[in-house]
N, C-alpha and C positions, 0 to 999 in steps of 0.2 A: 504494500499500500504505500501510495506517495502522500507526503504531508499536505495538509490542506491548502497551505500558501502556494504550492508549486502548482496545483490544478487550477487555480483562480488568478493567474498571473495578470490577466487583462483587468480584472476588478481591483486587484492590489494597486496597479499603477496609478489608478485614479484615487485610490485612498492615500497613498503615499504623497501623490502631488498636493491633495486637499490638505494633509497634515503638515506638509512644508509651508504652505501658504499661511495656515493658522499659526504656525511655529513663528514665522517672521512677523506676522501681525501682532502676535503676542509679545515678542521681543521689543518691537518698535513701541507698543503702548506702554510697557513698563519702563523703557528707556525714557520716553518723553514724560511720562508721569514722574520719574525720579529727578529728571532736569527741572520740572516745574516745582517740585517740593525743595529742591536745593535754592532755587530763585526765592521761593517764600521764605525760607530761613534766613537766607542772605539779607533779603529785604527787611525782614522783622529784626535782625541785629543791627543793621544799619540805622533803623528807625529808633531802636532803644540806645543807640550811640555806642555800640560795643565794636568798634571798628579795630582792626589789628594793626 
C-alpha cells in the first residue's frame, strides 16, 4: 500500500500552495503588527520624556 499523500499528489499541490500563501500572509501580519507596537511604545516613551 502506498501512503495517502503519494496517491493524492494533485490535491496536495494545491494544499501546499495554499499553506504557503497563508504562511506568508501570517508572517507579514505579525511583522507589521510588531512594528506598529514598537512605534506605539517608542511614541509613548517620547511623550513621557524618557528619551535615551
